[in-house]
N, C-alpha and C positions, 0 to 999 in steps of 0.2 A: 468346563475347560480345564479345571484342575486335574481331572482324571486323565485327560489327553496329554497334558504336560508331564505329569509324574509317571504315567505309564511308559514314557519314553526315557526317563532318567536312568533306570537300570540298564536299558538298552545301550546307552551311551557311556555310562560310567564303568561298565563291566571291565574294560581293559583298554589301554592305549599303549601298546608295545612300541618301542622305538628301535628294537633290534640290538644286535651286539655292537657295542662301542668298544673299541680295542684299547681305550685309554686305561682300563683297569684290568688288564689281562694278568692272571696269575701264571707264572711260567717257572717250572722247575728245571731251569737250564743247567748245562754243564759249563762251569766257568773256564776261561782261559787263565793260565798262570803266567804272570810277567816274570821272565827269567832275567835277573839283573846281569849286567856286564861282568861283575865280579864272579858270578857263578858260571856264565856261559863262555866268557872270554871275548864276547862281542862288545867291544867298548867304543864302537864307532860313533863319532859326533861330526855332523856336517856343520862346521863352524863358518858362519857368515858374518863378517864385520863390515860396518859401514866405512867407506873411505871418502875422502874429500873429492877425489877426482873420479870416483866410480861408485855410484850408490843408486838408490831406488829412484832418484830424480833424473839420473842419466841413463839408467837401464831399468825398464819397466818390470822385468821379470826377476828382479834382484832377490826376492824372497820366495821364488817358486820351489826352491829346494832340489833335492836329488832323488834318484830312483834306487830300486833294489831288485836284484834278480836271484832266483832260487833254482838250483839244478845240480846234478851230480857231475862235477867236472872231471873226476878221475875214475868213474865207473866202479866205485867201491860199494855202491848200494846206499850211500849216505848223501843227502842233499846239502850242498854248500851254498854260501851266501856271498853276494857281491854288492857293494854300496858305491854309488857315485857321490862325489863331493864337489862343491862349487869353488872353494878356495883352498883346498888341501888335497892330498893324494886320495885316490879311490882305494877301496879296500876289498880284498878277497879273504874270506874266512873259510877254512877247511873244516868240515865236520868230522870230529874225532869220535862221535858216538856219545850217547847219554846226554845230549844237549850241551856238549862241550865243543868249542871251536878254537881254531888256531889262525892267527893272522899270518898269511903267507904272501901278502901282497908284494912286498919288495922282492922277495926271492923269486916269485912267479913272474915278475916283470909286467904287472898289470896296473900299476898305480896311475898310469896315464900321464899326460903332460900337464903343464901349469894352467892350461885354459879351463874354462868354466864347464865342468861336466854336468850333463842333464840326465838323459835316459840311458838305460842299459838293457840289452837283450842277450839271453843265452840262446845260441842256435848252433847246430852242426853245419857250419857254412860250407866246409869242404868235404862233407859226407864221409868222414873217416871214422865215425862212431864216437867222436869226442865232442863235447860241447865247447864252442868257441864263445868269445865275449865281444859284443859290438857295443861301443860306447859313443854316445852323441855329445857334441860340444856346442856351446853357445857363448853368451857373454857380450863383452864389449865389441860392438860392431867395427870399431876402428882398428882393433888389434888383429894381427895375423894369427896363424896357427890354430884355427878353429876346426880344421878338418877332423871328421870323425875317425875313430880308430877301430881296427879289427884285430883282436888278439887271437891268433890261431893257437889252438891247444897242441902242445908238443907231445903230450902223453906222459910226461914225467914231472907234472906239477909246475911246468914252466910254459910260458906263452911267448909268441913272436908277433909283433905288430906288422900286418901286411895289408892294410886297407887300400893303399894306392895300387898295389899289385893286383888286387881283386876288383878294382874300380869302384870301391865303396868309400873313398875318402871325400865324402860330401862336405862342402865347405859352407853350407847354409847355417842359419841359426837353428840348429837341430834340436828338437824336443825328444823324439823317440823314433824307434824303428821296429818294424814287424817283418818277420821272415815267414813266408808261406808260399805254397805252390799255386800261384794265381792262374797259370795256364794249363795245369794238370799234366805237365810233361815229366813229372817225377822228381824234380829237384826244387829247392827252395829259392824263391825270388825275394826281393827286399823292397819295402816301401819305407822311405825316410820322410818323416814328418818334420817340416821346418816352420819356424815362426818368421814373421816378416821383419825385414830391416827397417821398414817404414814406420814412422811415428803415426799411430792410429788417429791422432788428432789432425793429421795433415791429409787424411783421406777424405776426399769430397763426398758428400752425401749422395751426389748424383753420379759418382764414379761407377763405371761398369766395366772395369778391366779385369774381371774374373778370368777371361779367356786369354789374357796376355801371358806370355811365357817370361818368367823372371830368371834370367841367366845366372844371377848372383845368389839366388835363394829360391824359395818356393818349394813345394812338396816334390818328391822325386820317386819314380818307380823304376827299379833296376831289375832287369831280367837276367836270370842265371843262365849263362851260355857255356857252362862247364868250368873253364879255368878263370873266367872273368865275368863280371856283371856289366850289362849294357844299359845305359840310360834310355829308357823308352817312354819317358813321361809324355811327350807330345803325341807320339803315335798311338799311345794307349788311351788318350783323351782324359788324362788326369790333370786337374787344374794345378797350375804352378805360378800363381800370380803374387804380387806384393800386397794383396789385401787378405791373404790367408794367414791367420794367426793361430796355427795349429797347436793344440795342447793335448789332444788325445787321439789315439788310433785304436780301433778294434776291428777284428776280422771275424767273419762268420757267414755261413750260407743262409741268408735271411729269407730267400724265396724258394728254398728246397729244390734246387736244380743241380745240386752236387758241386757247384762252382762257388768259390769263396768270394764274398762281397766285402766292402770296406766302409766303415763309418769313421768320418773325421770330425772331431769337435773343434770348433774355432772360437777363439776369444774375440772380444771387441765387436765391431759392426758386422763382420762377415758371418754369414750363416754357416751352418754345418753342411757337410756333404754326405750323401749316401750313394756310394758307387756300386751299381749293380753290374756284375760281371756279364758281359755280352757273349762269352764263350768263343770269341774270335780274336782274343788278344787285346780287346779294348773294354773300357768301362763306360757306363752312362750314369751321370749323376741324376738320380730319380728322387731326391729327397722331397721336393715340392709336390711330387705326385703321390708319395706314399706316407709321408709323415705330416701331421697336422700343424705342428709348430715345434720350436726347439728352445733350448736355453739361450740366454743372451751371451753370457760369458761362459761358454761351454768349456769345462775343464777336462777331467778324466772321464773315461767311458768304459763300458764293458758290454759284451754281447753274450747272452746265455738264455736258456729256456727257463724263465722265472716261474711259470705256472704249469710246467710239465704237460704241455699240450702238443709237443713235438715240433714247435716252431720257435725261432730265436727272437728274443726281445732285446731291447736296447735301453741302457741306463746311462744318463749323463748327469754330471754335477754342475752346480752353479754357485752363486754366492748369496742366496736369500737366507737371512737369519731367521731362526724360529722364534725369536723374542722381540717384543715391541721396541725395546731400547735400541738394539742394533739396527732394526729396520729404520727407525726414525733418525738415528745418528749417522748411519753409514751406508744407506741404500738410496741411490738416486734412480727413480723410474723415469722413463721417457714421458714427455708430454704426448697427448693423444695425436696431435698433428705430426709430431716428429716420428712417432711410431708408424703412422700411416704413410708418411713420406718414405721411410725406410722400406716399407713393404712395396710401395710403388716403384722403387728403384732397385728391386730384385734382392733385397736383403731378407725377404720373407718375414714370417711371423716369429718373433722372438720375445720371450718373457723371462724375467729374472726368477728362476725356479729350477730345481732339479726336474728332469723329465724321465719318466718311465714309459717307454714306447712299447705297448703290448701288440704283438703280431696277431693279426686277425685271420691268418691263414690264406687270405686272398691277396696277399702282397701289400695290404694296407695296415697301418698302425693306429692304435688308439692310445692317446697319452693319458695316463692314470695316476700320476705321482701324488696328487692331493688325496684322491680316493684311497690310494695304497698307503698313505701316511709317510711318504718319503720325499715330500716336495721341498722342504726347507731344512738345510743343514749348515748354514752359515758359509764361511769361506772354505769351500770344500775342494779337494783335489782328487785323490784316487777313488775310483768306484770299482769295487770287486764283488762279483756275484759267485758265491760258493756256499756249500752246505756247512755252516759253522757247527751246528748241533747235531748233525748226522741223523736227521729225521726224515730224509728223503725230499725235503723242500729246500730250494736254494735261497740263501739269505743275502743281505747286502751289507758290505762294510764300506764306510766312507771316512777317509782321512781328512783332517780338518785343522784349520788355524793358519795364521800368518804372523810373522815376527813383528812387522810394523804395518799397521792398517792404513794404506794409502787412500782408501775410499772414505775415510772419515770426513763427513760433510763440513764440519767446522774447520778442519785442517785445510780442506780444499779452498774454502772461502778465504782463510788466512793467507795461504800461499799465493792466492790469486790477487791479493790486495797489495798493490805496490807500496802504499803508504805504510802498511804493517811491516813489510820487508825492509823498507828504508829505516823504520824505527828500530828494528832489531839490529841492523848493521851499525847504526849510529850509536846504540847503547853498548855494543860489543867492541866497537872500533875496528871491526873486520867483517869479512864475509866468509863464514865457515859453515859447511853443511851441517856439522854437529849442532850448531845453534838452532837448527830447524827440526832435527830429528826428535828433539824432546817434545815437540808438539804432536808427534805421531804416536797414537796409542798402540800398545801391544795387544794382539788378539790371540791369546792362548785359549784354545777351545778343546772340548772333549771330542773324541772320535765317536762315530755312530756305528752301532751294530743292530741293524734292522732284522729281526727274526721273522721269518715267513710264517704267517698263521694259517693261511688257507690257499696259497697260490696267488692271491691278489691283494692281500692286506698284510701290513707289517707293523711290528711294535719295536721301538728302540729299546734294547735291553743291554746297552753297553755297560751300564753299572752292574747289572746282575751277572754279566759275563766277565767282569773285571777288565773291561777294555776302555775304561772311562777316564784315564789319566789325562789331565789338561796338557796340551802340547801344541807344537807348531809342526804338524805332521804333513808330509807330502807323499812321496812314493811309498807304495806298499805292495806286498806280494804274499801269496800263500804257497805252502808246500809241506810235505810230510817230513819234518826234520828228525823225528825220533822213530820213524818206521813203525808206528803203532796203528796206522790205518786211518788217521784223520788229518785234516789240514791244519798245520800250525801257521802262524802269521808273523810277518816281519814288517816293521814300519820305519822309514827313514825320517828323522826329525831335524829341524833347523836348531842349532845351538843347544841341543839336548841329545843325550845318549839314545841311540836307536832302541826301539822296542822289539824284543823277541818274546812272542807269546807261545806258550806250549798249550795245545788243545788237549783237554782231558776227557773228551767225549767217549772215545773207545775204552779208555781206561776205566771209565765209570759205567761201562756196560752197553754202550751203543754198538751197533753192528755196521760192518763195512764190506765193500768189495773194492780192491785196488786193481787197476788195469795198467799193465806195462806193455808198451807197444814196440814191436820190431818191424820197421817198415822196409821199403825197397832200398836198393843199392845207393840211390842218390838222396834218400830221405830216411836214414836209419832210425830216427826217433818217431817216425810215423806222424809228423806234424800235419795237422789238418784232418786227422781221422775222427769220425763220429762214432760214438758208442751209445747204444740204446739198451737199457736194462729194465726188465719187467718182473715184478713180484706182486702177484695177485692184482689188485686194482692200481698199484703204484707203477707208473711208467716214468722213467727218468732218462735223460740223455745229457751227454757232455761232449765237447769238442776239444781235441788236443791242439790248442792254439795258445801260445805263451805270452804274447805281448798284450797286456791287459792293464786296466786302471790308469795310473798316471806315471809315465816314465819307467815302467817296471815290467818284469817278466816272471811268470809263475812256473811252478813245477809242471813239467810236461806229462807226468803220470796223472791218471784220472781216478778219482775216488768217489764212490757212491755210498750214501748212508741209508740205513733201513730202520724202521721203528720196531721190527721184530726179527727173530732169527730163523724164520721160515726160509725154505729153499727159494732161490731165484728161478723163476720160470724159464727165462731165456735171456741171452745176451746177443745183440746184433751189432756187428762191427762193419763199418763202411769206410774203406780206405779212400784216400784221394784218387780220383780216377774211376771209382765205382766198384772195385773189387770188394767182395763181402763174404762174411761167414757168419753162421748162427750156432751158438752154443746153448744147449738146453740143460735144465736142472743143475744149476750150479749152487754150491754151498756159499753162505755168507762167511765173512771173517777170513778171507783168503786173498792171496795175490794171484791174479791171472796174468800170465805172460802170453801175449798173442802175437803171432807171426803172420805177416802178409803172405808168406809162402803157403800157408794153409787155406788161404781164401780161394774158393773154387767157383763162387757165384759172381755174377755181375748184378749190381743193385740198380734199380731205378724206382723213383717215386711214381705212384699211380698217377695217371693223367687226371687233371682236374675235371670234375664232373660239372656240367651246367646245372644251375640251380633249379629248384622246384618252380620258380616263377620267372616269367620273362618280362622284359621292360618294353613298353610301347612309347615311342616318342610322340610328343604332342606339340601343338603350336600355341598352347596356352602359356602365357608368360606374365609374371608379376614384376613390376618395376618400382623400386623404392626411390623416393626423392631424397636428395642429400640434405640432411639436417643433423648438426652435431649438438646434442643436448647439453654437453659440457660447456658450450659457449654461454649457456644461460645459468648453469649451476654446476660448478666444478666438484661439488660434494655428492652428486648422485652416485649410488652404487652401480647403476647400469642405465643405459639409455631406455627411453620409453617410446621412441619414435619409429620403431621398426617391428611392430607387433602383428602386422597382417601378413598374408591375407587368410581369412577364413574361407572354407569351401561351403557355398550355400547351394544346396541341391534341392530339386523338386521338378515336377513335370509342369512346366510353365505353359505348354501349348496343348495339353490334354491329348497327347498321342500315345500315352502309356509308357513313355521313356523318361527317365529322370535327366534333367538338364542341370547346368551349373552356372552360377554367377561367381565371378572372381572379383572381389572388391579391389579398388585402386587406391594407391597412395596419393598424397597431395600432388595435383598437376596431372593425374592420370585417371581416366574414367573407369568406372566399373565395366566389366566385360561379361556379356551373356553368351554362353556356349550351348547350342542346341545339339542334343544327341541324335545322331543319324546312324544309318547302317555303316558308315565309314568313319565313325568316331565323332568327336565333338567339333562343331563348326561355329565360328564366331558369327553372331547376328548383331548387326549394327543397331544401336539403341540411342537415338538422338537425345532422349531425356537424360540418359546417363552422362552424355558429353557435356551437358550444361552444368554439371555439379562437380567439376574436376577440382575446384579449389578446396574441397573438403577431403580430408584423409578418411577413407572408409576402411574400418578394421573388421567389422562384423556385420551380420545381417540375418534376416530370416525371410523365407518364403512361406506364406500362410494365407488362408482365405480371410482377409480382414473384414470384407463387407458382405460375406455370405452369399456370393453369386456363383460359387462353384469353381472358381479358378484361384490360382495362387498369386497373391499380391506380394510386393517386395518392400520391406522396411530395412533401410541401411543405417548402421550405427557409426557415427563419427568417432574419430579417435586421434591418436598422435599426441605429441607433446609440444607442438609449436604454438607460441602465443599468436593470437589473431586480433587485429583491431576491430574486425567485424565479427561480433559474437554469434551472428546467425550462421556462420560457417559451422559452428559446433551444434547445430540442430539436426535431429534425425531427418532423413530423406525418405518420403513415402511415395511409392509408385503403384498405381492401379493397373491391373492386367485386364486386357480385353478378352482373355480366354484363348488367344492365339499366340501368346508370348510377346505381345506388343505392350510396352509399358509407357505410361504417361505420369508425369509428376502431379500429385494431388496436393493442393495447397490448403484446402479447407478441411476436408475430412482426414482421418488417419491419425496415428499416434504422433504426438509431438513431445519431444524432450530435448533438453540441452545438456551437453557434457561430452566427455571422452569415454566411449563405451567399449566394453570388451566382449559382451555377449548379449544376445536377444533371445529369450526363451518363451515362445508361445505356449499357452496351456489354458484349458478351460478351468479356471480357478474356482468359479462359483457354480459350476455344474449347470449353466443355463444354455448350453448348446453352442456357444461361440467361443472364440479364442481370445483370451486375455494375454497380457504380456508382463514379463519381468525383464527390465533392462538393467544390466549390471554395469556400473561405471567404475573405471579403473584408476583415474587420476585427475588432478587439477593442474594445468600447466603453471609452472612456477611455484607450486605448493606441494611438492612431493611429500607423501606421508599423510597429508590431511585427507579426511573422508570426503570423496565426491558424492554427489547425490545419485543414488540408484532409484529406479522407478518401478512402481506397480501400476499398470494401466488397465482399467476395466473396459471391455468392449460392450457397447449397447446392442450389438448384433447387426448394425448397419454400417459399421466402419467408423463410428464416432467413439473416441476413447476418452475416458475420464481419469485424471490423475488421482489415485487413492493411496498414494505411497504412505502418507502420514497415518493412515488407518491400519497399516500393515507392518512395515519393516523399520522405518527410521534409519539413521545412519548405520551403515554396515562396515565401511572401510574400503580399501582398494580392491574391488571385486574383479576377478579375472575370469571366472567361469561359474556356471550353475547348472543344476540338473533337477528335473522333476521326478519324484518317485513316491509311491505310497508306502510310507514307513510304518504306519500303525494300523494297516489293514482296515481302514474305514472307507475305502473306495474313493478317497479324495487325494489329489496330488499334493504332496508336501515338497518343499523347496530346500535343497542343500546347496550352500554357497561356499566357494573357496576364493582366496585372493592373497594379496601380498600384505604381509604383516598382520594377518588376521587368522583366527582359528577356523577350522571347518565348522560351519554354522548351519543349524537346522531350523527351518521355519515350518511349524505345523499348520496345516490347513484346517481351521476350525469353522466348518460350514461356510467356506468361501472367504474367510478372513485369515490372512497369514499372521501367525503369532510366533515370536521367537521361542523355540523350544529349549535348545541347549547348545553350548559350544563343546565340541569333542575335546576331551582333555588332552593335553600335551600335543596340540596340533597347530600352534601358531607357526606359520611357515611363510614361504614365498610361493604359494600355490599358483599354478598356471592353468590347470585343466582338471576336469572331472568327467568320468564316464560311468553310467550305471550299467551293470551287467552281472550275470550269475558267474562270478569269477571262479568259484570252486565247484560248480556243478551240483549244488545241493538243493536247487529249486527256488532259492530266494534271491533277492536283489542285493548285490554288493556294489562297491564303488572303487574304481581305480582313480587315484589322485596323482596328477603330475606336479612335481615340485622342482626345485633347482638342482636336486641331486647332491651327492656327497663328494664329487670330484671338483670341489671348490676350495679356494684359499680360505674363504670365510666359512667357519664351522659354527654350528649352533646346537645347543642341548639345554635341558632344563637347568643343569648346573652351570652352564656357560652360555647364557643367552646372548643374542645380538640385540642391541637396543637402538632405537632411533628417537632423538629429541628434536622437536620442531618448534621453533620460536623465532621471533625477530631479535636475535641476539645482539646485532650491531645497530639497531634502531634506524634502519633505512627504509622502513615500511614494507619490507619484503621478508617472508619467512625464510629462515635458514634451517638446514638440517645438519645434525651431528650424529654420525653413526658410531656406536661404541661396540667393541668386540674383544674377545679374548684371543690373543695370538697363540700360536701353536704350543708354546711352553710357558706361557704366563699364567699366573694364578689370580691376576687382577685385570679388570677390563680397562682398555685405553681407547682414545679416539682412533678411528680407522684412517682418517685423512692424513695425507702428508703435510708437513709444515708449509710447503709451497702452496698447496691447494687451499689449506685453511686460511692462511694469511692473505692470499689473493682474493678469496671469496669475501673475507672480512678483514680489510686492511687495518682496521682499528686495533687488531691483535698484534700487529708487527712489533710494537714497542714492548709488549709484555712477553713476547716470544722471540728473543733476539737470536739465540743459539739453538742449533739442532739438538745438542745435548740437553738443553733445558726442556725443550718440547718433548724429547724422548722420555722424560721422567714424569710428565704431567698426565693425570687422568682428566676426564671431562670436568669433574668438579673442581679441579685446580685451575681450570681455564675460565669457566663461567660461574657467576654468582649462584649460590644455592637457590635463591628465590627465583632466578630465571629458569633454572632446571625444574623446580617444582611447578612453575606455571606453564611449562612446556607441554605440548601434546606429546605423549610418549607411546611408542610402538615397541613390540617385542617379537622376536622370532626364536623358536626353540627347536625347530624340526625342519630340515631341508631334504629329507628322504622322500623320494617318490614311493608311494605307499598304496596299500589296499585297505579299504575299510570293510572288513568282513562282517557279514550279518550272520551271527551264530546264535545258538539257543541261549547263550549266556549274555548276549548283547552285541553291540558293535565293537569290533576289535581292530585297532589301527596297527598295521604291520608294515615294515619296509619291504619293498620288493627286492628281488635278488640283485646281486652285485652288478650285473650287466645293465640293469635299469637305472643305476645311480651315476652313470658316467657323464651325464649331461642334463641340462634342464629339459623337462618334458612339457611340450606345448600341445601335443596331439595324441589322442588315444583312440584306437579302434578295436572292437572286440567282435569276433566271429569265428566260425569254424572254417578257417581259411583253407586248410588242406583236405577238407571233406572227409575226415576220419571219425566224425561223430563226437569229437572233443573240442571244447572251446579253446581258441588261441587268442592272443592279443598282440597288437602292434603298437609300439611307441615311436613318436617322432619328436624331434627337438633340435637342440643346439642354439647358441646365442653368441654372436660375434662382437656386438657393439658394447664392449666394456673397456674400462681404462686398463692400460698396460700393467698396473700393479695388481689387478685382479686376474687378468688373463682372458683367454679365449675359450669358450665352452663349445667343443665340437666332438664330443665323445660318441655320438650316434652316427653310424654309417648304415644302419638298417636294424631297427629294434624289433625283430620277430621272435616272439616267445611262443613256442609250440606247447599246447596242452598235452600232458602225458597221463592224465587221470589223477583222481584223488586231490584235486586242487593244486597240482604241481605243474610247473612249466619248465621247459628246457630252452635256453637261448640257442638259436640257430644262427651260426655266423653267416654273413652275407654271401660267402662263396657257395655255401650249401643251399641257402634259401633262394638266392638270386635277387633278393631285395637289398640292393646296395644303393644307398642314398647319401650323397654329400650335400651339404648346405643347411640352411636354417629352416627346418620343417615347422610350419605353423598349423597345419591341419591335415587330417586324413579323412577319407570318405570311401565307403564301399558302394559301388554302383554296378549292378549286374555281375557280381562276384569279381569285379575288378577293384583293385586298391588304387585310389587316386591320392597323390601326394602333392600338397601345395607348399611351396618354399618362398620365403621372402626374397625378393629381388632375383628371381630365378624362374626357370621353366617348371611347369607342372609335369609330374611324372605319373605314369600309369603302369601297374604291374598286374599280371594275370597268371593264374596257374596254367602250366603247360599241359 
């Protein structure tokens, strides 16, 4: 036996790679230089002072700050800067060259009125070749004079206000405006983004007035009719209700049909909007059809091609802090029922996090912020996507901070307590707002500069780029201020001097191409033009649309960066309306001036091709019963009650065709589907109907009694407590050879528990099938080891429990596979599960003995599949994990831990999960104060304030001896991986990026496209998680095509045809058809065309 164990040790210890973790990236970046006001002449400060009659308690957007616009107002080749101010005059700074600016605001007549200025946009509104200035106003709803202003450029450094004349004197609580040619008639139309007059707390949860038109506010779309703009909001089907709290507008052609679409980010309860241009003057909000979920308090946004795949992606900011203290002290997550109720009342899925929506080319988006490393940036405003370091990959800049943090949980409790308010008033002898402001913490934060590492992952390098000054930053814009070929950056701050950053990338040797556009008569700046640039394998594109980020407007010129100085292969220009031209072999480090008059082609995107695989509709449906696990335990990291169904396949009637059993949730019987020439047909099985009280998660068809047909063993599961423990006993059915099943009470395998897998195998080589039953959990005791079973078959259908002779406690098993690892012609067992390592049991002459745990493999594993992954002739293993697109991260240095003990002495085990937040160097409890003290009320006295809890580690809350006596679990690896069988041993490697975007519950391996090379399919997603964790639905169709040498290429659903929404729980290949089982949904079938 020693020989068998130790011969396996080098196989397993050889290597356990965990892949590139971007936390320790070395980056030789080019820093930005902060140019002080004394040097540049830009001394603008957006001063916001609290007033007794007008303050953050009377106006919710009091600290939202102002915007900034960059553009050349006098056509002298130098970009100028305009700032909006909330309580003081707006400012226009004329660029004098060499990063020197002059304040010409008063003389130019553009300081604006005394109302509260918000967003600003530079646009050539009257098409005279000069940039005009459109300023939005908001503020005190009770005051007049909030109409937006349009300053038309006179061409002599003066402007004339003419908004009313042009029909653009919108009087809503305006946030920002975007100018673009929505109907492709050649001129610029205008979308005005307005915030609601209504108090968000007064909006009923069941209110559904999204389609009501609010005449005093609401978003507006104005069509340019030549000398005047016409309000066409209603006829264009743009929402304009009082539940829209618009904070961000971005424009771009997200579906590649040459027509501009619109993304609106909304604050508070209302969801965001994605307006798809219908090409007939109207829009259709298709957000819920295309985007999986959004931020809750969506702030600024931007649209650009983040991964250079030719399609536009969307980034929105929210208010999730990256550190434990701020999460615990200032972030209030919805309760699960509140979240569910909002969804049911059409507010859709919203989570407190930034969202990076990656365009899948089929019109669908996959949200990847946590995987990409950009999910949490605190109280964020502007979101700008541009190439900061000129390497050809677009980066992300996020402005951050708020002058007074009105979300502080202790302040909210204080201000909501009438007795506390009364006490302050009595002590002061007056009621004065200033007496309460002192309780509001300032939240000065560093801005974020996320540098793109690979097209889909980013690292915050604001410190290395000298962009990390703590601030109260709001609007921001980029533009080439010094004409050196890279984008400089300007940031508008509250009560601080504005930041003017000079980019030193080109000066330090980076390469560029700048594009200046000359458009048609009614759109001289060519707004809306797309430019595609190709250099070797690098393909970039950018769109000249200026309203971006938060309340701001960027340089209309386009700049592309390049990692080398080789010639550019080609430049493709696509003007609004489709006119196009192609320039070949262009040098880098030059300015290209491109005129629409030279465009001689008409461009059109290739028509979408149907995928390789076609979908077949079925009548097979799984229905999940309603059970909320959090009612039993608020501290669970995820629900356990929706883990089925497995697809159980086999020829039950001996007709040579494989049939299917679809297990049923509690209250629903298992279903038997017989394969016929016309697909799968349901066969009524009375024996199954009698066992509906049990939740059946898994099962196996195998010949238990040696009579030549397949019998059925069903494994109970779920997480619901039961008074009758017999419900949790396996169900065994004998087959009469014709597909008729009867319940067998005497013979057959018997085991009690919540099972995840049943794996038949002839363990002892005696000619019959023995069983491994993997158990996943114990209801009410998450984390403790349930009992898994090894059952020996005597050959006649009688099974003996020999578990104690073989495995002992394993942990929360989720899947297992048999494979001969040591070439002794005996099947060994590899087990995966939650909070456990990949574990190998060696078969020693019919006895399973624990061999070794794969190093660095403690994970939340869901599935395992044995296959020759790399085509070298041996057996490898694909392992489905929870993936890397999670809020919760794990590594050897920063593990996630679980403590299980009866901490409050109520005779029930409690669980405490400990984790490292994004930017913390110490672990903290994951649970919110509300969840922890509700689950264990005895802690309420010791954790009175949110700030107190925010500073406590687990050992500060619970006695050391209670932690020492706890059952402890650990997770260090959440990556879906491959365990490769190599000459040097088993090597654990993460699969490619597309495999990490959601939990993987199902794996199928085969040569799907019949090209002689193995492919693999992944299925997953998991929805039943608490709002503070989010919804995992990154898989729409995980088809990975083998391209040889053990390499695989992800094929997007549009090309493959395998497009699947929902929670996939199993995959099966039957007659070259791919069968997909989804929780609480229809079974799908795909076959190659």
